[in-house]
C-alpha positions as CSV (number, residue, x, y, z in Angstrom):
1,M,104.3,123.8,85.6
2,G,103.1,123.0,82.1
3,R,104.3,123.4,78.5
4,S,105.3,127.0,78.7
5,L,108.0,126.0,81.3
6,R,109.4,123.1,79.3
7,T,113.0,123.1,78.3
8,L,114.4,123.9,74.8
9,T,115.2,120.2,74.4
10,A,111.6,119.2,75.2
11,A,110.4,121.9,72.7
12,G,112.7,120.4,70.1
13,V,111.1,116.9,70.6
14,L,107.7,118.5,70.3
15,V,108.7,120.1,66.9
16,L,109.7,116.6,65.6
17,T,106.4,115.2,66.8
18,V,104.4,118.0,65.2
19,G,106.3,117.5,61.9
20,A,105.5,113.8,61.9
21,C,101.8,114.2,62.7
22,G,101.2,117.2,60.5
23,S,99.6,119.2,63.4
24,P,99.9,122.9,63.9
25,P,102.0,124.4,66.7
26,A,100.5,124.8,70.1
27,E,98.3,127.8,70.4
28,Q,99.0,130.1,73.4
29,D,96.4,132.0,75.2
30,S,96.9,135.5,76.7
31,A,98.4,134.0,79.8
32,G,100.9,131.9,77.9
33,A,99.2,128.6,78.6
34,P,98.9,126.1,75.7
35,G,95.8,126.2,73.7
36,A,93.1,123.8,74.7
37,K,93.4,121.5,71.7
38,D,97.1,121.0,72.4
39,F,96.8,120.3,76.1
40,K,96.6,116.6,76.9
41,A,95.4,115.1,80.2
42,C,96.3,111.4,80.7
43,M,95.3,108.7,83.1
44,V,96.7,105.3,84.1
45,S,94.3,103.0,85.9
46,D,94.9,100.8,88.9
47,S,94.8,97.1,88.2
48,G,91.3,97.2,86.8
49,K,89.2,98.7,84.0
50,F,87.7,102.1,83.7
51,D,84.2,100.6,83.9
52,D,84.7,99.0,87.3
53,K,81.7,100.8,88.8
54,S,84.0,102.1,91.5
55,F,87.5,103.5,91.9
56,N,88.8,103.7,88.4
57,Q,85.5,104.7,86.8
58,T,85.0,107.7,89.1
59,S,88.5,108.9,88.7
60,F,88.3,108.7,84.9
61,K,85.1,110.7,85.1
62,G,87.2,113.6,86.3
63,V,89.3,113.4,83.1
64,S,86.2,113.3,80.9
65,D,84.6,116.2,82.8
66,A,87.8,118.3,82.3
67,V,87.8,117.4,78.6
68,A,84.2,118.6,78.3
69,E,84.8,121.8,80.2
70,L,88.2,122.8,78.8
71,G,88.1,121.4,75.3
72,I,91.4,119.6,75.9
73,S,92.4,116.1,74.6
74,K,92.9,113.0,76.7
75,A,94.5,109.6,76.7
76,Q,94.2,106.6,79.0
77,L,95.7,103.2,79.7
78,E,94.3,100.4,81.7
79,S,96.7,98.4,83.9
80,K,96.1,94.7,84.0
81,S,98.7,94.0,86.7
82,D,101.0,95.9,89.1
83,N,103.9,95.2,86.7
84,D,102.1,97.5,84.1
85,Y,102.4,100.7,86.2
86,P,105.9,101.9,85.2
87,T,105.4,100.9,81.6
88,N,102.0,102.6,81.2
89,I,103.2,105.8,83.0
90,N,106.2,106.0,80.7
91,T,104.0,105.4,77.7
92,M,102.0,108.5,78.7
93,V,105.2,110.5,79.1
94,R,106.2,109.6,75.5
95,Q,102.7,110.7,74.3
96,K,103.6,114.2,75.5
97,C,100.9,114.4,78.1
98,D,100.8,117.7,80.0
99,I,99.4,116.1,83.1
100,I,99.4,112.4,84.0
101,V,97.0,111.2,86.7
102,T,97.6,107.8,88.2
103,I,95.2,105.8,90.4
104,G,95.9,103.9,93.5
105,F,98.2,103.4,96.4
106,K,100.3,100.8,94.6
107,Q,101.3,103.3,91.9
108,G,103.0,105.5,94.4
109,D,106.7,104.6,93.7
110,A,106.3,104.5,89.9
111,T,104.5,107.8,89.9
112,Y,107.2,109.5,92.0
113,A,110.0,108.1,89.8
114,A,108.3,109.4,86.7
115,A,107.6,112.8,88.2
116,K,111.2,113.2,89.3
117,A,112.5,112.2,85.9
118,N,110.0,114.5,84.0
119,P,109.9,117.8,85.8
120,D,108.1,119.5,82.9
121,I,105.0,117.3,83.2
122,D,102.5,117.6,86.1
123,F,101.5,114.4,87.9
124,A,98.7,113.7,90.3
125,I,98.0,110.4,92.1
126,V,94.6,109.4,93.4
127,D,94.5,108.0,97.0
128,Y,98.2,108.5,97.8
129,A,100.2,111.2,99.6
130,Y,104.0,111.3,100.0
131,T,104.2,111.7,103.7
132,D,107.8,110.3,104.1
133,T,109.8,113.3,103.0
134,Q,113.0,111.6,103.7
135,K,112.2,108.9,101.2
136,N,110.3,111.1,98.8
137,P,111.3,114.8,99.1
138,P,108.4,117.0,97.7
139,L,108.4,117.5,94.0
140,P,106.9,120.7,92.6
141,N,105.1,118.8,89.8
142,L,103.6,116.0,91.9
143,Q,100.3,116.2,93.9
144,G,98.6,113.6,96.0
145,L,94.8,113.4,96.0
146,T,93.6,111.8,99.2
147,F,90.3,111.3,100.9
148,N,89.4,110.8,104.5
149,A,86.9,108.0,103.8
150,A,86.8,107.1,107.5
151,Q,84.5,110.0,108.1
152,P,81.6,109.0,105.9
153,A,82.3,105.3,106.7
154,F,81.7,106.2,110.3
155,L,78.2,107.5,109.3
156,A,77.6,104.3,107.4
157,G,78.6,102.2,110.4
158,Y,76.2,104.1,112.6
159,L,73.4,103.7,110.1
160,A,74.1,99.9,109.7
161,A,74.1,99.4,113.4
162,A,70.8,101.2,113.7
163,Q,69.2,99.2,110.8
164,T,70.5,95.7,111.4
165,K,67.8,93.2,112.4
166,T,70.2,90.4,113.5
167,G,72.5,92.6,115.6
168,K,75.4,91.7,113.3
169,V,77.0,93.7,110.4
170,G,80.0,92.8,108.3
171,T,82.8,94.1,106.2
172,F,85.7,92.8,104.1
173,G,88.5,94.3,102.1
174,G,90.3,93.6,98.9
175,I,93.9,94.1,100.1
176,N,95.0,95.2,103.6
177,I,96.4,98.6,102.7
178,P,95.6,102.0,104.3
179,T,93.2,103.1,101.5
180,V,91.1,100.0,102.2
181,A,91.5,99.8,105.9
182,I,90.3,103.4,106.3
183,F,86.8,102.5,105.2
184,M,86.7,99.5,107.6
185,D,88.1,101.5,110.5
186,G,85.5,104.2,110.0
187,F,82.7,101.7,109.7
188,A,83.9,100.0,112.9
189,E,84.0,103.3,114.8
190,G,80.5,104.1,113.6
191,V,79.2,100.8,114.9
192,A,81.0,101.3,118.2
193,H,79.6,104.9,118.6
194,Y,76.1,103.6,118.0
195,N,76.6,101.0,120.7
196,K,77.9,103.6,123.1
197,V,75.2,106.2,122.7
198,K,72.3,103.7,122.4
199,N,73.6,101.1,125.0
200,K,73.5,98.4,122.3
201,Q,75.8,95.5,121.4
202,V,75.8,95.3,117.6
203,Q,78.6,93.1,116.5
204,L,81.0,93.9,113.7
205,L,82.2,90.9,111.7
206,G,85.2,90.9,109.3
207,W,87.4,93.6,110.8
208,D,89.3,94.4,114.0
209,E,90.5,98.0,114.0
210,A,92.8,97.4,117.0
211,T,94.8,94.6,115.3
212,Q,94.2,95.8,111.7
213,Q,93.2,92.2,110.8
214,G,90.1,90.9,109.2
215,V,88.5,89.3,106.1
216,I,90.5,90.1,103.0
217,T,90.0,88.8,99.5
218,N,93.6,89.6,98.3
219,D,91.9,90.3,95.0
220,F,90.1,93.4,93.6
221,Q,88.7,91.8,90.4
222,D,87.1,88.4,91.1
223,K,83.4,88.8,92.0
224,N,83.2,85.1,92.9
225,I,85.7,85.6,95.7
226,G,83.8,88.7,96.9
227,K,80.5,86.8,96.9
228,T,82.1,83.9,98.9
229,K,83.5,86.3,101.5
230,A,80.1,88.1,101.8
231,N,78.2,84.8,102.1
232,D,80.7,83.7,104.9
233,L,79.7,86.9,106.8
234,I,76.0,86.3,106.1
235,S,76.3,82.7,107.3
236,Q,77.6,84.1,110.6
237,G,74.6,86.4,111.0
238,A,75.5,89.6,109.3
239,D,72.6,91.2,107.5
240,I,74.3,94.4,106.3
241,V,77.7,94.1,104.5
242,L,80.2,96.7,103.5
243,P,82.6,95.4,100.7
244,V,85.8,97.4,100.2
245,A,87.2,95.4,97.3
246,G,86.5,97.3,94.1
247,P,84.9,95.1,91.4
248,A,85.3,92.0,93.6
249,G,82.9,93.7,95.9
250,L,80.2,93.4,93.3
251,G,80.0,89.8,94.4
252,A,78.7,91.0,97.8
253,L,76.0,93.0,96.1
254,E,75.0,89.9,94.2
255,A,74.8,88.0,97.5
256,A,72.7,90.7,99.1
257,H,70.5,90.9,96.0
258,S,69.8,87.2,96.0
259,S,68.8,87.2,99.6
260,G,65.2,88.3,99.0
261,G,65.6,91.4,101.1
262,K,67.1,89.7,104.1
263,V,70.6,91.2,103.5
264,L,71.5,94.7,102.5
265,A,74.9,96.1,101.3
266,I,76.6,99.5,101.5
267,W,78.8,100.4,98.5
268,V,82.0,102.4,98.5
269,D,83.8,105.0,96.4
270,T,80.7,105.9,94.3
271,D,77.0,106.0,94.7
272,G,76.2,102.4,93.9
273,C,72.6,103.2,92.9
274,V,74.2,105.1,90.0
275,S,77.3,103.0,89.2
276,A,75.7,99.6,89.9
277,A,72.0,100.5,89.5
278,E,70.9,96.9,89.1
279,Y,71.6,96.4,92.8
280,C,70.0,99.6,94.1
281,S,67.2,97.8,95.8
282,S,69.7,96.1,98.0
283,L,71.9,99.2,98.8
284,L,71.2,101.0,102.0
285,T,73.6,103.8,101.0
286,S,77.1,104.3,99.7
287,V,80.3,105.8,101.1
288,E,81.4,108.3,98.4
289,K,84.7,109.8,97.6
290,A,84.5,112.7,95.1
291,M,87.6,111.5,93.1
292,D,86.1,112.9,89.9
293,V,86.0,116.4,91.4
294,A,89.6,116.2,92.7
295,V,90.9,114.9,89.4
296,Q,89.1,117.5,87.4
297,K,90.5,120.2,89.6
298,A,94.1,119.0,89.3
299,I,93.8,118.9,85.5
300,T,92.1,122.4,85.4
301,D,94.9,123.8,87.7
302,A,97.5,122.3,85.4
303,F,95.8,123.8,82.3
304,H,95.7,127.2,83.9
305,Q,99.3,126.9,85.2
306,R,98.3,127.0,88.8
307,F,99.2,123.4,89.6
308,T,100.3,122.9,93.2
309,N,102.1,120.0,95.0
310,Q,100.1,120.5,98.2
311,A,98.3,117.3,98.9
312,Y,94.5,117.5,98.6
313,V,92.5,115.9,101.4
314,G,88.8,115.3,100.8
315,T,86.7,115.6,104.0
316,L,83.1,116.0,105.1
317,A,83.9,119.6,105.7
318,N,84.9,120.3,102.1
319,K,82.5,117.8,100.6
320,G,85.3,115.7,99.2
321,V,83.7,112.7,100.8
322,G,80.1,111.9,101.9
323,L,77.3,109.5,102.4
324,A,75.1,109.0,99.3
325,P,71.3,109.3,99.4
326,Y,69.3,106.5,100.8
327,H,67.4,106.0,97.5
328,E,65.0,103.2,97.9
329,F,65.3,103.1,101.6
330,D,64.7,106.8,102.2
331,A,61.1,106.2,103.2
332,T,61.9,103.4,105.6
333,I,64.8,104.9,107.5
334,P,63.3,106.8,110.5
335,A,63.5,110.6,110.4
336,E,65.1,110.6,113.9
337,L,67.9,108.4,112.6
338,K,68.5,110.6,109.6
339,S,68.7,113.6,111.9
340,E,71.2,111.8,114.1
341,I,73.4,111.0,111.1
342,T,73.2,114.6,109.9
343,A,74.2,115.8,113.3
344,L,77.1,113.3,113.4
345,S,78.3,114.5,110.0
346,E,78.3,118.1,111.2
347,D,80.2,117.2,114.4
348,I,82.8,115.3,112.4
349,A,83.2,118.2,110.0
350,S,83.6,120.7,112.8
351,G,86.1,118.6,114.7
352,K,83.8,118.0,117.6
353,I,84.0,114.3,116.9
354,T,87.4,112.9,115.9
355,L,88.2,109.5,114.5
356,A,91.0,107.2,115.6
357,S,91.8,105.5,112.3
358,K,95.6,105.6,111.7
359,A,94.9,105.4,107.9
360,Q,93.4,108.9,107.8
361,P,95.4,111.3,105.6
362,A,96.9,114.3,107.4
363,A,94.5,117.2,107.4
364,K,95.4,120.2,105.3
């Protein structure tokens, strides 16, 4: 895909735009791709800001990294509500973006519609894959960027079960959708695996994988709600909490931080000791998704005209997901436990251990 494949009509529109802005025509490299300064990568956020210390921020880093590496231009729009998605995507279309990256499960329909209507623009969507080919036949200019977060969350669950002092750990989600449930499923399976191999009875509060029901904030933004949900779990005895609620989850970090070391948290999407460094002393680890790497690759592929519509799946095997360093707890976590987690990671990556979560994206 890309500019060199655009129709004559689209080229005519581009000429009008160039005339209005006083910019020179697009430069072509030897392969026929547009010059870097005329290639634009664009992003539309989920309902949140690009400084959310989580999902949007990491995805946008991929755009910034591509700009730094390729010398291209960028544009971005923050969505304040779900109603903004179609409008923001179409605004990017009008801005003559060469690739538009959208973020989040709830932008799936709007992204598909825009990609279908604009075959000369490449589209990628973070955390969504179009698996229903009857409803959404594959489009050559649309790629899903997905992550099997259940895998590193399993490791986090095992770690939490090994480190709890009360025998209870907890989790809660922002909205009960697959990209949230996948973390809690993996966490639950990790706790269960620890109980099985160690003959323990660590209890998980806040999520039941079998029924897919649990503690949900129904909000990704309000830290006060996140703090309330975390404190509810803490009052029931949980001393390690995994919030899967975007910025609302920062409330759980506040709750842990104010406990005087009695409660710890595990962050998701990014390394919390980097993105929310003020809480690092309360973070046992983080469950990471390399969304920045996947986004940067999609943009780079579009720039070099090798964009593919094959869905990307980040796994432990390809380092698209992982467990963050233990940071301030590195010295206190037993070496034997670290070795067990490393071995579990290798067994999951090799397929020796398989996970049951139905929210896992199909392996590629």
